[in-house]
C-alpha positions as CSV (number, residue, x, y, z in Angstrom):
1,M,-53.5,66.4,19.3
2,T,-50.0,65.5,20.4
3,A,-47.4,68.1,21.1
4,I,-43.7,67.9,20.2
5,V,-41.5,68.2,23.2
6,Q,-37.9,69.1,22.8
7,Q,-35.4,67.8,25.4
8,F,-31.9,68.7,26.3
9,I,-30.1,65.7,27.8
10,I,-27.1,66.1,30.1
11,H,-25.2,62.8,30.2
12,G,-23.1,61.8,33.2
13,I,-20.1,61.2,30.9
14,T,-17.4,63.8,30.3
15,L,-16.2,64.8,26.9
16,T,-13.1,62.6,27.6
17,G,-15.3,59.6,28.3
18,Q,-15.0,59.5,32.1
19,S,-18.0,58.9,34.4
20,F,-19.0,62.1,36.1
21,R,-18.8,62.2,39.9
22,P,-20.4,62.3,42.5
23,S,-22.7,59.4,41.5
24,D,-25.8,61.3,42.7
25,W,-25.1,64.4,40.5
26,A,-28.2,63.9,38.4
27,E,-30.5,63.8,41.5
28,R,-28.8,66.9,42.9
29,L,-29.1,68.9,39.7
30,A,-32.8,67.9,39.3
31,G,-33.3,68.8,42.9
32,V,-32.0,72.3,42.4
33,L,-34.3,72.7,39.4
34,S,-37.3,71.1,41.2
35,Q,-39.0,74.4,42.0
36,F,-39.5,75.4,38.4
37,R,-42.8,73.9,37.3
38,P,-45.6,74.6,34.8
39,A,-48.5,76.7,36.1
40,G,-51.0,74.5,38.0
41,C,-48.6,71.6,38.3
42,A,-49.2,69.8,41.6
43,G,-46.3,68.6,43.5
44,G,-44.7,69.0,46.9
45,H,-41.2,70.1,47.8
46,L,-40.1,66.4,47.6
47,T,-40.8,65.9,43.9
48,Y,-38.8,66.8,40.8
49,S,-40.1,69.3,38.3
50,P,-41.5,67.7,35.1
51,Y,-39.0,70.0,33.3
52,A,-35.8,68.4,34.8
53,L,-35.8,64.7,35.5
54,P,-33.0,62.5,36.5
55,T,-32.9,59.2,34.6
56,L,-30.8,56.4,33.3
57,I,-30.1,56.1,29.6
58,D,-28.2,53.1,28.4
59,G,-26.9,52.7,32.0
60,V,-25.6,56.3,32.2
61,R,-27.0,58.8,34.7
62,C,-28.6,61.7,32.9
63,V,-30.8,64.7,33.5
64,V,-33.5,65.3,30.8
65,V,-34.3,69.0,30.7
66,D,-37.5,70.1,28.9
67,L,-36.8,73.1,26.6
68,R,-40.0,74.7,28.0
69,L,-37.9,75.5,31.1
70,R,-36.1,78.1,29.0
71,E,-39.4,80.0,28.6
72,L,-40.6,79.5,32.2
73,E,-37.3,80.5,33.8
74,P,-34.4,81.5,31.6
75,L,-31.9,81.7,34.4
76,A,-32.7,78.1,35.5
77,W,-32.2,77.0,31.8
78,K,-28.9,78.9,31.7
79,F,-27.8,77.2,35.0
80,A,-28.4,73.7,33.6
81,C,-26.6,74.5,30.3
82,E,-23.7,76.0,32.1
83,F,-23.5,73.1,34.5
84,A,-23.0,70.8,31.6
85,Q,-20.5,73.1,29.9
86,D,-18.5,73.8,33.1
87,N,-18.2,70.1,33.9
88,Q,-17.5,69.2,30.3
89,L,-20.4,66.8,30.1
90,Q,-21.7,65.2,27.0
91,T,-25.1,66.6,25.9
92,S,-27.7,65.7,23.2
93,E,-31.1,66.8,22.1
94,K,-34.2,64.8,21.4
95,Q,-37.7,65.4,20.3
96,I,-40.6,63.3,21.6
97,Q,-44.3,63.4,21.0
98,E,-46.2,64.1,24.2
99,P,-49.5,62.1,24.5
100,P,-52.7,64.1,24.5
101,S,-53.9,65.2,27.9
102,A,-57.0,63.6,29.2
103,Q,-59.9,66.1,29.1
């Protein structure tokens, strides 16, 4: 059975269409959120959380935030949302189907 995963995407483009600076903002934001992981998720202190990943979408730096972060740590979710709002960054939402886990 596949699960539907909802994602909140923070784009590195301001509401006025300017590129957001510094250029490593996505990695910094994902780094701040890296400690919030699902139970039993392996990963050291040098890896990103699966709930907040920096990526490129159509050549634009973005951070994809899994909505499950809101349930795990509401303050981390609030921080990510307020980061986007305070910096006037474009956001979008997307749903994807997560592949079934190997048993």
